[in-house]
C-alpha positions in Angstrom: -106.8 -172.6 66.0 -104.0 -175.1 65.2 -104.9 -178.5 63.9 -104.8 -180.4 67.2 -106.7 -177.7 69.0 -109.4 -177.7 66.3 -109.6 -181.4 66.4 -110.0 -181.4 70.2 -112.6 -178.7 69.9 -114.6 -180.8 67.4 -114.4 -183.9 69.6 -115.5 -181.9 72.6 -118.6 -180.5 70.7 -119.5 -184.0 69.5 -119.2 -185.5 73.0 -121.4 -182.9 74.5 -123.9 -183.2 71.7 -124.2 -187.0 72.3 -124.6 -186.5 76.0 -121.3 -187.7 77.2 -120.6 -186.7 80.8 -117.1 -185.2 81.4 -115.5 -185.1 84.8 -113.4 -182.3 86.3 -110.1 -183.8 85.1 -111.3 -183.8 81.4 -112.5 -180.2 81.6 -109.3 -179.2 83.3 -107.2 -180.6 80.4 -109.4 -178.9 77.8 -109.5 -175.6 79.5 -105.7 -175.6 80.1 -105.2 -176.4 76.4 -107.3 -173.5 75.2 -105.7 -171.1 77.6 -102.2 -172.2 76.6 -103.1 -171.5 72.9 -104.6 -168.1 73.8 -108.1 -169.1 73.1 -109.5 -167.7 76.4 -113.0 -167.1 75.0 -113.3 -170.8 74.2 -111.8 -171.7 77.6 -114.4 -169.5 79.3 -117.1 -171.3 77.4 -115.8 -174.6 78.6 -115.6 -173.3 82.2 -119.2 -172.1 82.1 -120.3 -175.3 80.4 -118.7 -177.3 83.2 -120.6 -175.4 85.9 -123.9 -175.8 84.0 -123.3 -179.5 83.8 -123.0 -179.6 87.6 -119.2 -180.2 87.6 -117.8 -178.1 90.4 -114.6 -176.2 89.4 -111.6 -176.5 91.7 -108.7 -174.2 92.5 -106.7 -175.5 89.5 -109.6 -174.6 87.1 -109.9 -171.1 88.6 -106.1 -170.6 88.4 -105.9 -171.7 84.8 -108.6 -169.3 83.8 -107.1 -166.4 85.8 -103.8 -167.0 84.1 -105.5 -166.9 80.7 -107.4 -163.8 81.5 -104.3 -162.0 82.7 -102.5 -162.8 79.5 -105.4 -161.4 77.6 -105.5 -158.3 79.8 -109.0 -159.0 81.1 -108.2 -157.7 84.6 -111.8 -157.2 85.8 -112.8 -160.8 85.0 -109.6 -162.2 86.5 -110.1 -160.1 89.7 -113.7 -161.4 90.0 -112.4 -165.0 89.8 -109.9 -164.2 92.5 -112.6 -162.8 94.7 -114.5 -166.0 94.1 -111.5 -168.1 95.3 -111.3 -166.1 98.5 -115.1 -166.3 99.1 -114.8 -170.1 98.8 -112.2 -170.0 101.5 -109.6 -171.6 99.3 -105.9 -171.1 99.9 -103.6 -170.6 96.8 -101.4 -173.6 96.1 -98.5 -174.4 93.9 -100.7 -174.0 90.8 -101.8 -170.6 91.8 -98.1 -169.7 92.3 -97.5 -170.4 88.6 -99.6 -167.5 87.4 -97.6 -165.5 84.8 -98.0 -162.6 82.5 -96.1 -162.6 79.3 -94.6 -159.1 79.7 -93.2 -159.7 83.2 -90.2 -161.7 84.5 -91.2 -164.9 86.3 -90.2 -163.6 89.7 -92.4 -160.5 89.6 -95.2 -162.0 91.5 -96.6 -162.5 94.9 -95.3 -165.7 96.6 -98.9 -167.1 96.4 -100.1 -165.6 93.2 -102.7 -162.9 93.5 -100.5 -159.8 93.5 -99.4 -160.4 89.9 -102.5 -158.4 89.0 -101.1 -155.4 90.9 -98.2 -155.2 88.5 -100.3 -155.2 85.4 -102.4 -152.4 86.8 -99.3 -150.4 87.6 -98.0 -150.8 84.1 -101.3 -149.5 82.8 -100.9 -146.5 85.1 -103.9 -147.3 87.2 -102.5 -146.8 90.6 -105.8 -146.6 92.5 -106.8 -150.0 91.1 -103.3 -151.3 92.0 -103.8 -150.1 95.6 -107.2 -151.9 95.8 -105.7 -155.1 94.5 -102.7 -154.9 96.7 -104.8 -154.4 99.9 -107.2 -157.1 98.8 -104.3 -159.5 98.3 -102.8 -158.7 101.7 -106.2 -159.2 103.4 -106.5 -162.5 101.6 -103.3 -163.6 103.3 -101.0 -163.3 100.3 -97.4 -162.1 100.7 -96.2 -159.3 98.4 -92.6 -159.7 97.1 -90.0 -157.1 96.7 -90.9 -156.8 93.0 -94.5 -156.0 93.9 -93.4 -153.3 96.2 -91.1 -152.0 93.5 -94.0 -151.7 91.1 -96.1 -149.8 93.7 -93.3 -147.4 94.7 -92.2 -146.7 91.1 -95.8 -146.2 90.0 -96.5 -143.7 92.8 -93.2 -141.9 92.1 -94.0 -141.7 88.4 -97.3 -140.0 89.3 -95.7 -137.6 91.7 -97.5 -139.2 94.7 -94.4 -139.3 96.9 -96.2 -139.7 100.2 -97.8 -143.0 99.1 -94.5 -144.2 97.7 -92.8 -143.5 101.1 -95.7 -145.3 102.8 -95.2 -148.5 100.7 -91.4 -148.2 101.3 -92.0 -148.2 105.0 -94.3 -151.2 104.8 -91.7 -153.5 103.1 -90.3 -154.7 106.3 -93.8 -156.0 107.3 -93.4 -158.7 104.7 -89.7 -159.4 105.0 -88.8 -157.4 101.9 -85.5 -155.4 101.8 -85.3 -152.5 99.3 -82.7 -152.7 96.6 -80.9 -150.1 94.4 -83.9 -149.8 92.1 -86.4 -149.0 94.9 -84.0 -146.6 96.6 -83.3 -144.9 93.2 -87.0 -144.5 92.3 -87.8 -143.1 95.7 -84.8 -140.7 95.7 -85.7 -139.4 92.3 -89.2 -138.8 93.4 -88.1 -137.0 96.5 -85.7 -134.8 94.4 -88.5 -133.9 92.1 -90.5 -132.9 95.2 -87.5 -130.8 96.4 -87.1 -133.0 99.5 -83.3 -133.2 99.3 -82.6 -134.0 102.9 -84.9 -137.0 102.8 -83.3 -138.1 99.5 -79.8 -137.6 101.1 -80.7 -139.8 104.1 -81.8 -142.6 101.7 -78.5 -142.1 99.7 -76.5 -142.5 102.9 -78.5 -145.6 103.9 -77.7 -147.1 100.5 -74.0 -146.4 100.8 -74.0 -147.8 104.4 -75.6 -151.0 103.0 -73.0 -151.2 100.2 -75.7 -150.6 97.6 -74.4 -148.6 94.6 -76.8 -145.9 93.4 -77.1 -145.7 89.6 -75.7 -142.8 87.7 -79.0 -141.1 87.2 -79.7 -141.2 91.0 -76.4 -139.9 92.1 -76.3 -137.2 89.4 -79.8 -136.1 90.1 -79.2 -135.5 93.8 -75.8 -133.8 93.3 -77.3 -131.6 90.6 -80.2 -130.6 92.8 -77.8 -129.5 95.6 -75.8 -127.5 93.1 -78.9 -125.7 91.7 -79.6 -124.6 95.3 -76.0 -123.3 95.5 -75.0 -126.0 98.0 -72.0 -127.4 96.2 -70.5 -128.5 99.5 -73.3 -130.9 100.2 -73.0 -132.3 96.6 -69.2 -132.8 97.0 -69.5 -134.5 100.3 -72.2 -136.8 99.0 -70.2 -137.8 95.9 -67.0 -138.4 98.0 -68.5 -141.6 99.2 -68.3 -143.1 95.7 -65.5 -145.2 94.5 -63.1 -143.2 92.3 -64.3 -144.6 88.9 -67.9 -143.8 89.7 -66.9 -140.4 91.1 -65.1 -139.4 87.9 -67.9 -140.5 85.7 -70.5 -138.7 87.7 -68.5 -135.4 88.0 -67.7 -135.5 84.3 -71.4 -135.5 83.5 -72.2 -133.0 86.3 -69.7 -130.4 85.0 -71.2 -130.6 81.5 -74.7 -130.2 82.9 -73.8 -127.3 85.2 -72.0 -125.6 82.4 -75.0 -125.9 80.0 -77.2 -124.3 82.8 -74.7 -121.4 83.2 -73.7 -122.5 86.7 -70.1 -121.7 85.7 -68.8 -121.0 89.2 -69.9 -124.3 90.6 -68.9 -126.2 87.5 -65.4 -124.7 87.9 -65.2 -126.1 91.5 -66.0 -129.6 90.3 -63.8 -129.2 87.2 -60.8 -128.4 89.5 -61.5 -131.4 91.6 -61.9 -133.5 88.5 -58.5 -132.4 87.2 -56.9 -133.2 90.6 -58.3 -136.7 90.5 -58.0 -137.4 86.8 -55.2 -136.0 84.7 -56.7 -137.5 81.6 -60.0 -135.5 81.7 -62.6 -136.8 79.4 -62.3 -134.8 76.1 -66.1 -135.2 75.7 -66.5 -133.2 78.9 -64.2 -130.5 77.5 -65.9 -130.4 74.1 -69.4 -130.3 75.6 -68.6 -127.6 78.2 -70.0 -124.4 76.8 -68.1 -122.0 79.1 -64.8 -123.9 79.3 -62.8 -120.6 79.0 -64.7 -119.2 82.0 -64.3 -122.4 84.0 -60.6 -122.6 83.5 -60.1 -118.9 84.3 -61.9 -119.5 87.7 -59.6 -122.3 88.7 -56.9 -121.3 91.2 -54.2 -122.3 91.2 -54.0 -122.8 87.5 -54.8 -126.4 86.4 -52.8 -128.3 83.8 -55.3 -127.0 81.4 -53.7 -123.6 80.8 -55.0 -121.2 78.2 -52.4 -122.5 75.8 -53.6 -126.1 76.4 -57.1 -124.9 75.9 -56.3 -123.2 72.6 -54.5 -126.3 71.4 -57.5 -128.5 72.4 -59.9 -126.3 70.5 -57.7 -126.2 67.4 -57.3 -130.0 67.5 -60.8 -130.8 68.5 -61.9 -133.8 70.6 -60.5 -137.2 69.5 
């Protein structure tokens, strides 16, 4: 303990030994000080001592302890305190709203506090516990934020439980939450892994209609999945909705990936489109394309990358 905390701790012990009676305000200051310094064990001792002395804890005391327990990772104890708050019929106030965990951005919490625990459980890959906490929070009248839904959806997608992820996605509107690119991307990736390409495509189109830009991993994953099912037409139509810069970047990567997977015919189709749209084709794409000779030979009419150009490129190497 730091000097001031140690001094305060000594004074507290002396006061209690001499029979001094502390009120709620005094205990609140002391408990808050211990929690801020990470001395949750000592804060818990003060909290229990306060109750034994007949001083009734209030919502601020509970909130301070919950905050400290969350920071320490004592989820079970924190949840028990939250249940006690609900049993007492208390409504979270501005103090409860200030609950924070050190590893999360400030906004990643329920508007009224409780659902912050859901996020910690998800990070610890305990989705069943996260669901219980989520439902408990909603029953208690707390309002999940978009960040809370993001945590639930991403966690379920990570675990391959796409049905549950979709269910939480559909519930977002119940609490006035609108999905963003992160949520769409997580759900689309999960659907692609589950080979549900049409559902993923509908989400992609919805994103584009809402002027939300899918990240490179999301757009590449969906296009690649279509190509692996020999549906290059669907992949091309899908990518055509991108602005030119994003289109070129995505197709560059897609050509390299298809080539490495020996999908030379489809890679050639995209390479031809790439040359038509970008005369300065990325040399990294050319250098990383294992079957470049085969791809160029499949392009008709011949592209600017003739066999002579190809030989020169290979002799010179990528810049």
